[in-house]
NUKE-901440 format. One record per residue (C-alpha): residue number from 0; x, y, z. Coordinates in steps of 0.1 Angstrom, whole numbers. Layout:
NUM / X / Y / Z
...
//
This chain:
0 / 556 / 803 / 430
1 / 531 / 775 / 420
2 / 511 / 763 / 450
3 / 497 / 727 / 445
4 / 463 / 721 / 458
5 / 457 / 697 / 485
6 / 445 / 666 / 480
7 / 454 / 664 / 443
8 / 474 / 633 / 431
9 / 511 / 638 / 420
10 / 516 / 640 / 385
11 / 523 / 608 / 369
12 / 556 / 603 / 352
13 / 561 / 602 / 315
14 / 575 / 567 / 316
15 / 550 / 553 / 341
16 / 523 / 543 / 313
17 / 514 / 505 / 314
18 / 521 / 484 / 283
19 / 488 / 476 / 263
20 / 482 / 441 / 255
21 / 487 / 433 / 220
22 / 466 / 406 / 201
23 / 488 / 377 / 186
24 / 495 / 380 / 149
25 / 469 / 362 / 126
26 / 441 / 368 / 151
27 / 409 / 381 / 138
28 / 383 / 397 / 159
29 / 351 / 380 / 155
30 / 319 / 401 / 151
31 / 285 / 384 / 159
32 / 266 / 369 / 130
33 / 229 / 380 / 122
34 / 203 / 358 / 108
35 / 182 / 370 / 80
36 / 156 / 357 / 53
37 / 167 / 353 / 18
38 / 161 / 380 / -9
39 / 163 / 409 / 15
40 / 186 / 440 / 19
41 / 202 / 425 / 51
42 / 212 / 392 / 33
43 / 235 / 410 / 13
44 / 253 / 427 / 42
45 / 285 / 411 / 59
46 / 283 / 388 / 86
47 / 248 / 376 / 78
48 / 237 / 341 / 77
49 / 209 / 334 / 52
50 / 179 / 315 / 69
51 / 169 / 284 / 48
52 / 135 / 281 / 31
53 / 111 / 267 / 50
54 / 97 / 227 / 52
55 / 73 / 223 / 25
56 / 54 / 196 / 42
57 / 43 / 172 / 16
58 / 45 / 141 / 36
59 / 31 / 159 / 68
60 / -3 / 144 / 82
61 / -33 / 166 / 79
62 / -57 / 165 / 108
63 / -90 / 148 / 104
64 / -123 / 164 / 103
65 / -157 / 149 / 118
66 / -175 / 132 / 91
67 / -208 / 129 / 79
68 / -206 / 90 / 84
69 / -202 / 92 / 120
70 / -231 / 116 / 124
71 / -254 / 93 / 105
72 / -242 / 63 / 121
73 / -246 / 78 / 156
74 / -283 / 89 / 145
75 / -290 / 53 / 137
76 / -297 / 58 / 100
77 / -276 / 30 / 87
78 / -294 / -3 / 84
79 / -264 / -23 / 101
80 / -253 / -37 / 131
81 / -222 / -54 / 149
82 / -223 / -92 / 143
83 / -194 / -114 / 163
84 / -183 / -144 / 146
85 / -157 / -172 / 150
86 / -136 / -154 / 123
87 / -139 / -119 / 137
88 / -163 / -91 / 135
89 / -185 / -84 / 105
90 / -215 / -64 / 95
91 / -252 / -78 / 99
92 / -273 / -59 / 72
93 / -307 / -54 / 82
94 / -319 / -51 / 45
95 / -305 / -68 / 14
96 / -277 / -51 / 1
97 / -289 / -54 / -34
98 / -321 / -33 / -25
99 / -302 / -1 / -9
100 / -301 / 32 / -25
101 / -264 / 33 / -37
102 / -268 / 72 / -45
103 / -275 / 78 / -7
104 / -254 / 54 / 11
105 / -221 / 46 / -9
106 / -208 / 82 / -9
107 / -215 / 83 / 31
108 / -196 / 49 / 33
109 / -168 / 63 / 14
110 / -168 / 96 / 37
111 / -161 / 73 / 64
112 / -128 / 63 / 50
113 / -110 / 88 / 70
114 / -122 / 76 / 104
115 / -95 / 61 / 129
116 / -117 / 48 / 156
117 / -138 / 18 / 164
118 / -165 / 9 / 153
119 / -167 / 37 / 128
120 / -136 / 26 / 107
121 / -149 / -10 / 107
122 / -183 / -2 / 97
123 / -171 / 23 / 69
124 / -144 / 0 / 54
125 / -162 / -33 / 57
126 / -195 / -17 / 44
127 / -176 / -4 / 14
128 / -164 / -38 / 3
129 / -197 / -55 / 10
130 / -215 / -29 / -12
131 / -188 / -32 / -39
132 / -193 / -69 / -39
133 / -231 / -69 / -43
134 / -235 / -38 / -61
135 / -233 / -45 / -97
136 / -249 / -20 / -120
137 / -255 / 2 / -94
138 / -221 / 14 / -90
139 / -212 / 32 / -120
140 / -237 / 59 / -119
141 / -225 / 70 / -83
142 / -187 / 73 / -94
143 / -188 / 111 / -97
144 / -200 / 113 / -61
145 / -174 / 92 / -48
146 / -143 / 114 / -60
147 / -145 / 141 / -34
148 / -143 / 114 / -6
149 / -115 / 95 / -20
150 / -96 / 128 / -26
151 / -102 / 138 / 11
152 / -90 / 106 / 23
153 / -57 / 107 / 3
154 / -51 / 143 / 10
155 / -48 / 138 / 48
156 / -14 / 121 / 39
157 / -22 / 95 / 68
158 / -1 / 61 / 57
159 / -28 / 39 / 73
160 / -55 / 57 / 57
161 / -39 / 59 / 21
162 / -31 / 20 / 22
163 / -68 / 13 / 30
164 / -80 / 38 / 2
165 / -58 / 22 / -23
166 / -74 / -13 / -14
167 / -108 / 1 / -18
168 / -96 / 18 / -51
169 / -85 / -16 / -64
170 / -117 / -30 / -53
171 / -137 / -4 / -68
172 / -122 / -6 / -103
173 / -129 / -45 / -106
174 / -165 / -40 / -89
175 / -183 / -35 / -122
176 / -179 / -31 / -159
177 / -169 / 5 / -172
178 / -161 / 17 / -135
179 / -124 / 17 / -145
180 / -130 / 38 / -177
181 / -153 / 61 / -156
182 / -124 / 71 / -133
183 / -100 / 85 / -158
184 / -114 / 120 / -159
185 / -108 / 120 / -122
186 / -73 / 110 / -122
187 / -62 / 149 / -117
188 / -81 / 145 / -82
189 / -68 / 111 / -71
190 / -34 / 108 / -87
191 / -12 / 136 / -71
192 / -10 / 124 / -37
193 / 1 / 88 / -53
194 / 28 / 106 / -71
195 / 44 / 120 / -38
196 / 42 / 83 / -19
197 / 50 / 64 / -49
198 / 88 / 57 / -42
199 / 81 / 54 / -5
200 / 94 / 17 / -1
201 / 107 / 0 / 30
202 / 143 / -5 / 25
203 / 149 / -39 / 48
204 / 182 / -48 / 34
205 / 184 / -87 / 38
206 / 159 / -86 / 63
207 / 122 / -97 / 60
208 / 94 / -71 / 53
209 / 65 / -83 / 68
210 / 44 / -54 / 56
211 / 46 / -69 / 22
212 / 25 / -102 / 34
213 / -3 / -78 / 52
214 / -3 / -55 / 22
215 / 7 / -26 / 41
216 / 37 / -15 / 20
217 / 26 / 20 / 5
218 / 50 / 21 / -25
219 / 37 / -15 / -35
220 / 0 / -9 / -29
221 / 4 / 25 / -53
222 / 19 / 4 / -82
223 / -7 / -24 / -79
224 / -33 / 5 / -79
225 / -20 / 22 / -110
226 / -15 / -11 / -128
227 / -51 / -17 / -119
228 / -59 / 17 / -133
229 / -40 / 10 / -167
230 / -56 / -25 / -170
231 / -93 / -15 / -165
232 / -92 / 22 / -177
233 / -93 / 17 / -214
234 / -70 / 29 / -241
235 / -65 / 66 / -225
236 / -58 / 52 / -193
237 / -20 / 49 / -196
238 / -16 / 85 / -213
239 / -35 / 101 / -184
240 / -17 / 82 / -156
241 / 18 / 90 / -174
242 / 9 / 128 / -175
243 / 2 / 129 / -135
244 / 30 / 105 / -128
245 / 59 / 105 / -152
246 / 79 / 78 / -135
247 / 51 / 54 / -142
248 / 62 / 25 / -164
249 / 32 / 6 / -184
250 / 24 / -31 / -174
251 / 11 / -38 / -205
252 / 32 / -20 / -231
253 / 62 / -33 / -216
//
């Protein structure tokens, strides 16, 4: 005779089992997907989503650094002062511009192209145009010293700074004889950034693009600058421009 233990539950009947819930036909159990970098072992596994490549940042603006122009201006080394006129602000030169040492002052003013705050940006840009207008034969020997400041200004990829630098380059090419030809060996330092922004035009549809009147459309300014380089750069200018910017079409041959 079998004695049952006290407190034990009665045995379950065979037919007392609860029916299990069955999943409907065609239902696929979803598994959690994992994200992985490309060209790895995990990227070839099932349920893996390959993460896309990072952004190249070709159009991303770079941060500016303190310039030597600001340091020299705050120290009072420049013979300039701010003069208010009925037409606006202008530079009052304390000495004749023709007597300035261009090897010393012109590269410093070009270094101020990256300035964005008043009065540094006004003195740098207006000072460059004044010196290019009165420089004459003093400009050509200084060209090699101007390439690094020009390259630094363009490499910031700031739209406003690029537009101002392009206007300075257009003035520089026509400022004196042989300057356009002297810039040809330095196209590899100047033109790569222009190739990036060359097609950046404002598509206004049937509207009015007021930046064309202000000459702030970066695509049009780059085209004008390249055409000026070709006109004043001599026989080899077009070949060198075409090498760096393959989509450029000649304004002389065509």
